[in-house]
N, C-alpha and C positions, 0 to 999 in steps of 0.2 A: 895899535892892537887890532887884530882881525875880529870882525863881528860876525857871528853866525846867526844873528837875528834876521828874519825875513823882512823885506822892505814893506812899506805901507801898501804898495800895490799888490804884492804877493799875499799879504794878509787879507786884503779885501777880496782878492780872487779866491782864497781859501774859504772865506765865509760863503761866497756865492756857490761854490761847488758843494760845500757841506750842506747848505740848505737844499740844493737839488738832491743830493744823496739821501738825506733824511726823508724828503717828501716822496721821491720817485723810486727809490731802491729799497731802503730799509723796511718799509711795511710789507714788502713782498719777498724778501730774501729767503726767509725760512721756507716758504711754500715752493719757491723755485728750486731750492736745495732738495726738498723732499721729493719733488716730481721730476727732477733733472730737466727742468725747463730752461731753455735759452731764450731770454726775453728780447726779441728783436725790436719791438716798439721802444723799449727802454734804451737799448743800444743806439738806436737812431735818434732818440731824444738827447743822448750824450753827444751825438754828432751835431745836433742842432744847437747845443750849448757851446760848441766849438772845441770840445775836448780832444778830438782826433787831429785837429789842425793847429794845435798850440805852437809847434815848432816849425811848421811848414811855411814856405814863402807865400806872400799875398798873391803871387802870380797864379797859384793853383787853388786859391781860396783859403789859405792858412792865415794865421795871426802873426807870423814872423816873430814869435816870442822866444823865450829861453827855456832850457830844460828844467830849470827850477820850477817853472809854472807847471810843466808836465808832471814832475815828481809830486808837487802839491796835489794835483788832480788825482793821480793814482793813489796817493795816500788817503785822500778824503773818500774816494769811491771804495777803496779797499777797507776803510774803517767800518763800513756797514755791510760789505759783501765782497769777499776775496775773489769770487768768480767774476764779478764785474770789474774788479781791479785788474785781474790778469787779462781780461778781454781788452781793456783799454791799453794796457802796457804792450801786449803782443800786437795789437792792431797798429800801433805806432812804431814800436821798435823792430818788429819782424815783418810787418806788412808794408807800411808806408816808407820807412827809412831806406830800405835797400833800393827801392825805385827812385827815391829822391836823390840818393847819393850816386847811384850807378846807372840809372836809366837814361836812355836817349831822350831827346826832346819829344819825339813821337810817343814813346812809351809813357812818359810823364803826362803828356796831354791826354792820352787815352784813358789812363787808369787813376791818376792821382786825384782829380777833382771829386769823384764819387767817394773815394776812400777817405779823403779829408773831411768831406761833409758827413761821413758816417752812413751814407746810403748803401755802401758795400764794405766788405771786409776782405782781407788777404791773409793767407798763412805763409809760413816758411817751412818747407819740407827738408829738414836736415836729419833728424833722429831716425835711426834704424835699429832693428832688433839685435843685430850682430855687432854693432859698433857704438851704440848709444849716440851721443852727440859729437863724437870724434869724426870730423869731416874727412880726415885722412884714411879712415877705415871703412867708409861707406861703400856699398856695392851697387846701388842704383846706377844704371848706365843710360847715356843719351848718345845716340849715333846719328851723325849728320849724313843724310842721303838726299840727293836731288833737291836741295834747298829746304829740307825739313829735318827737325830733330825728332827721333823716335825714342821714347823713354820706356825703360823696363826696370821694374824693381818695386820695393815696398818701403813705406815710411811708417813711423810709429809716433803716437802722442803729438799730433800736429794741431796746434791751437788755431781756432777760427777757420778751420779748413772745410767744414761741411755744413754750415748754416745755410738758410734760404737766401741770405744776402752775401754769401762768399762769392767773390768774383774771380779769384785766382789763387794759386799757390806758387810761390817761387821755389823751385826744386833744385837742390844741390845734387849733382850727378857726375859720374866719371865720363869724361868726353875723350879720353885718350890716355897716353902714357908719356911721361917726361923722359928726356934723354937718360936721366939717372935711374929710371925704372919706377919712380914714384908715380902714383896716379895723377892725371890731370883732372882737376875738379873745376867745374863751371856751374853757374846758376842759370836756370831757364824758367821763364814764366809760363805756367800751364793754366789757361783759363778753366774755370768750372764748366763742366759739360763737354769737355774734350773727349771724343771717343777713345776708349781704352783707359781713361782716368776714372777710377772707382773710389768713391768715399765709402769706406766700410762703416758698420754700425758704431755709434759712439761708445766710448769706454764706460764701464761701471766703476768709476774711480772711488778712492777712499774719501776724497774731498773735492772741492771745486765742482760740485755737481751741476751747476748752472753754466759752467764754461764749456764751449763747443770744442771737443777734442776727439780726434778720430785717427785710426790707422788708414793709410792710403795705399792703393795698388795701382801700378802703371803697367799696362800690357800693350806695347806698341802704341802708346799715347803719342800722337804726332802733332807737332806745332811748327809754324814757319820758323825759318832760320833767324829771323829778326826778333824772335822772342828770347834770344840770348840776353841775359842781363849782365852788363859789364863786359869785360874782356874775357875771351875764352882762356881757360886755365887759371883765372884769377879768383875763382870762387873759394879758394883756401890757400 
């Protein structure tokens, strides 16, 4: 018979994350929510605890653990503050994992260590006003000229995209057209501070007020060709 009980190691890990969440997050969660404050010190403390690197390989500073551990961590953090729960989930699932799965060795060595340690964050720019999160309908374009990608377009509701420690956003964009007429979709890493990449003011959301969530605008935001993440045309 299949057992759905957590292992002893997972239960011990749950207790350690629960203690951290109760001590470092719970006492402040209501104030962060009222003031729409994104607590960078607490996010980086989560990194120091190893929460961002639970499933990442040791080569880049991770724990080489399993996704059950990550789920336990998200559950315990989210138990006291959903804003910090989504911060952790998006930092790993949308920030770290695309680089880990599809990045070149150079890209991994450049960005993963700080992301895994929680010193920086990364967002994933997919959602748009006209297409939601349907990658096939997005309108943002990236054109390759003289060894550089120039991005133009807008993104909506992008988590971890505009904090003081955000290092980059991986942007899904049209990079051409397939033979059958469908758009060619690729993903491109755009570092924070890239000229033409503007982080618009944070949303006044119904909830998750302490989560860092912004619309983004790209106006001839230009990055080197080697910032392509994965194969061209394989972003969707």
